[in-house]
N, C-alpha and C positions, 0 to 999 in steps of 0.2 A: 213477448210480448212488450213492447214500449208503450208505459202507461203514460195517462196522459197528465200527471205531473204528482211526483213520486216526494211528499211530506217528508218521510223518514228520512230519506236521502237528504233533503235541503237542510235538513235540522241538526243530523249527522254532522255535520262541516262546523257547528257553532257548539257540539254537546258538551264540551266540558267547559263553555265560557257559561252556559244555560244552568250547567248543574251547579255553578257557583253562585248564579246570579240568584238560583233561586233559594239556596241553604242562605246565603245572606240574609232575603229573607222572612227566611223562616226562623233564622236565630234572632231577627231584629225586635219582633215580638209587636211590631205595626204591620197591621194587614189592609188596612182600608185607609189609603189619601196621606199614605206619606211621603219619605224623602224619595222612594222609585218613583213614584206616579210625580212628584214635582221634576226631578230629573229628567227622567223624558219630555214631559211636556216643556222645557225649558229647549231642549235638545230639538224635538220636533220644530217646535216653532223657529228655532236659528234654520234648520232645514228648511221648513218652505218657506222662511223670509218674511216672515210676520211678527207682531207683537206677541199675542198669546196663540195658546194652545190649552184645551180644556179637555183633558180625558174622562170620555164618557163609556157604556157598558158594550154599546156594538156602533155598527156604520148608521144603522137605521133614527137609532135617539139621537146620534148627532145631526141628522135631516131635522129629525121631530124635535127636537130641544131648540133648532137656533127658529125656526117658523114659532114656536111656541114663546120663544123668548122677547119676537117681535110683537107678536100681539099684545106680551105683557107691559113693553114698551110703548104701547100705542101707533106702534108705525102701522100693524095689519089688525084686520077688524075678520068677525065669520063670514064666510061669504067672498072675499077679496080674490081675484081672480092669481096661480101660481102657474105659468108656461112651461110643459116639463115635454121631451121628446116621447115620443107616443109609444118608440120601438125601445124602452127601459128597463131594466129590473122593476119588479110591481114595489121594491121597498122604496124608490125615488117618488112614488105617489102615493104609496100609505102615509108616510111622513107628512104630505098634505091632507090627506083627506081626516087624519087622525087628529088634524087641528083645526078642522070644520072650515076650510079653505075651499076653492074652486078646481081643482086640476084643468088644467085647458090643453087637452093632447094635441101635441101639433111635430106633424112629419118631420122625418131625418133629408139630411141632404142624400140622398142614393150612391152618392160617392162614398162619403167618408163615414156615414150610417151616426153623425153624429146629429145634434138639433140644429137645424137648417137657420140662419142668420134671418135670411129674405121671409120665411115662413111664417118665421118670429113675428118681425116689423107686422104682417098680414093680421096675426093675430092677437096683438094688443089692443085693448080697450080701455074704458075710462076704469073698469074695476082691474085692470092688471095691477099687480103690487111688486110682483118678483118674477126673474126670471132664475129659471133652475136647468141651466144646463147640464147634460150629462158625460163625463169622459170615460165613452163607453167603448168598452176593452181596454182601456189603458192610451186610447188616441184622445189626444187634447182637444178640448173642442175649440172654435176660434171664439175664442175671448176679447180677445181687440173688437170685435165685431159686435158683439156681448153688451161689451163695457158703455159701446160709442150709441148703441141703443139701450141702455139704463140711464145714460147721463142725457141724452136727448128727448126720456120720457120719463126721466124721474123715480123710475126703477131699483129695488135692491137687487143683487145677485145673490146668489146660493150656490156655491159648484158640489154637484156632489161627485167627488173626487173618489170615491171607494176603489178604484179599479186602477189609478193613475199616480200613484207613488212617483213623486222623480220625472213626471213626464214637465218639457219647458217649452214657456213660446215667450220667445222675444229676451229670452234671456234670462226669464222670472219663471218659476217652478208654479205649477197648478195647485191651487189652496192657496196662492197669495192674491189673486187676482182678483177675486169678487168681494164683494162683502161680507163674506164668512163662505166655510168649504167645510163638509162632512166628508171624515174618513172610516173607512173601515179595516181593523187590522183582521177580517177571518185568518184562518188559520192559510187560508189559499190563496191568501192577497201578497201581490210583490212584496209590502214587508206585512209581516204575519203572525201573531200573537201565536201561543198554544192552547188557544179557546177563544170567546168572544172579548171585543174590544173595539173601540172606537174614539176617536177624536175631533171636534170641532176645534177650528185655524179662523182667526182674525184680526184685525188690528183695530177691533173698536172694543177702547175696555169694559166701557158698558154692557155692552151685549156678553162682550166674557165673561163678568160678574154676576146676570142674573141667567145665564148657559151653565154656568157652576152652581149657581143656588139652587136652583130648579131640578139641577140632577142629584141634590143632595135634600131632598122631602121637599123643596122651597126654603132652606136652611143657609145664612150664612151665619148665623152666632149657632150655638148650639141651643136647642130648647126653642129659640125662636125663627117661625117661620113667615117670612115675608110674602111665600106664593104658596098654590097647592101642587107642590112639586109633585116628586116620582123617585126613583129608585135607581140612578142609571149612574154608575162610578167606574172609572179604570182601575181594575186592583194591583197592588203592588206587585204583585208575581205579573202579571201580564205586563206591566211596564218595567219591570226588572230585563223581561226578556226581549219587549222590543227596544230597550237599550242599547242590549247585547247586537243587534239583526241591523239597526239600522249605520252604522259606521258600514255595511258591507252592501248597503241599500245601490247605491250607486254601481259599485261594479257586478253585483248580480243584475241588476238592468240590462248593462251594457252587453254583458251575457245575452239575455233575451235579443237586444237588438244586434248579436252578431248571429243568432239562431234566425232571427224573422229575413233578416238579408240573405240568408243562404236560399230559404225559402223562395224569398222575390227571384234569386238568380235563376233556380235551379228550377222551379216547380215552370213546367210547360205542357200544359194541359187545358186545351180550349175549352173542356167541358166544366171548367175548374177555374172562377174570380175570384183573383185577391185581393187582398185589401189596396183602394186605391192612395199612388204614392204620389202627393203631391207635390211638386217644386219646392214649395215652401219647407218642407220637413226634412229639405236638404238631406247628404250623404251619411248625416251621423245619426241622424233618425231622431231624436231628442223630441222631436212633438210627440213623441208614443212610447209608452213604458212595456209594451206587449206583454201586457196584465193576460190577453189571450191573441188567439192569431186565428180570427175567423176570417173563411171561406165562404163562396156563394157555391149550390150547385143544384139545378133545376130537378138534379134526380137524389135527391139525398138521402133519403134512405138506401138506397143500393147504393150508392160512394160510401157510404157508413159500413154496411155492410161488407163491402167490398175491402174497405182497412182496416176492418177488427178480422176479415180470414186470412188479410196480409203483416199480421199481428203488430197492428197500430191503434191505439186505444180513443176515442176524441167519444166531445159532449157537443150537444147542441145549448147554445146561449142566446135566445133560450125558446123551447118549444111552442109556448104560446104567450101571444101579448097579452099586454093588461087589459086590453079591453075586450076581450074574447075570455075573460078570465071568470068564473063562478062567484068570487069578489065583488066584482062590478058588472053582474047581472042587467042594470040598467045600461050597458054600453055596449053588451054583444049584438044588437045590429047595425053598428056603424062601421061604415065602410074607412080603411085608414087602410088605401094599396100599398104604398112604398113599405109601410112597416109592417104588413101582412105576408108581401113577398120575402120580405128581409126573415120572419118568423118561418118560412116556406124550406125555405132555401139555407141559414146559415148553419156553418157546423165548424166547432173550432178544433183545430189542429194542435200535437203537443207542444207545447214552448214554455223553459224551465232553465235555471242555470246551472244545472246538472244533468243536462242532455249532452251525450258523449257526440263526438263529431259523427261512429258510426250510427247513431238515433237518428241522426238529423237527415244523414244519407238513405236510412232504411224509409223513413217517413218519406222524404221528397221521390225515391223507387216508387212507394205502394200509388202516390197520388197521380205520380207519372202513367200509370200501369193503366188507371182505372179507363174504361171505355164505353 
């Protein structure tokens, strides 16, 4: 069976370095907000091309604390609207509702499956304050268009970059386009820790300081609390492991692109719709980090069963759209047709930096054999 993602095999490549990094932290006697966290924050800020990186506990907290910080700074107020793609993972929306802000669910572009700039413009009202584009599946959203909208209407941009570490648009990495960006380092991500971890990137020093403070019980100085904060801190061990893996991220991403390129070239099945390959992505595919390789099939359940029988494990990202979840039952009767079609037909094929040539060939063969 070709596994969807072999995390054990991925981490085996760095086993010696990871072990050394963990032992160094253990032997240091300093386990929270010490040298390892500071080192990784500096490295990741430099990697993304921004002035500041603030480590937090997870990707959801990265988004939540950024919106909360803008509230503390007077940029946002309860009830303000945040535009977000309707077909995103629910975490993007939970960060908004947790801050008593109003999510405005906008249909994606049916080609890219990312937030549509045209639909975004149509959704802007006097209460809109933030655009939250999600680089879904690792594909960079149309950030030049969103930056233009933000400048035109005086809006903030918060990138959800949880799946797109290393994707590049016009020479700039995701995480550097918006006023801030939230990253997840969940173990299955392209840059994955050995547990939960996340970060915010920004060029705004005031925002960075407030996020840092909010994640430390609202305190910038021990026992002095400026805000009613939370406990959301990147721990030393996870930071040390991320520092081991970061130098390999671009090479791992390039290997993902090579797998994706073979899928584009070799999958020839009229029943399976591959991701849209826009001309502006170019032959190097740098617009996409290929965290996932989603395809669309109208007979998804039978297609997935066929692949399973053929020895190929697949996953569905995501089976139920946010507006159909019980968590948002007040939205359950909404009709969001493009989003609903995506969630009913999307299926993710295996893609990772440790896939062998023969594994890719087997996936291609199984997909092409489906009738």
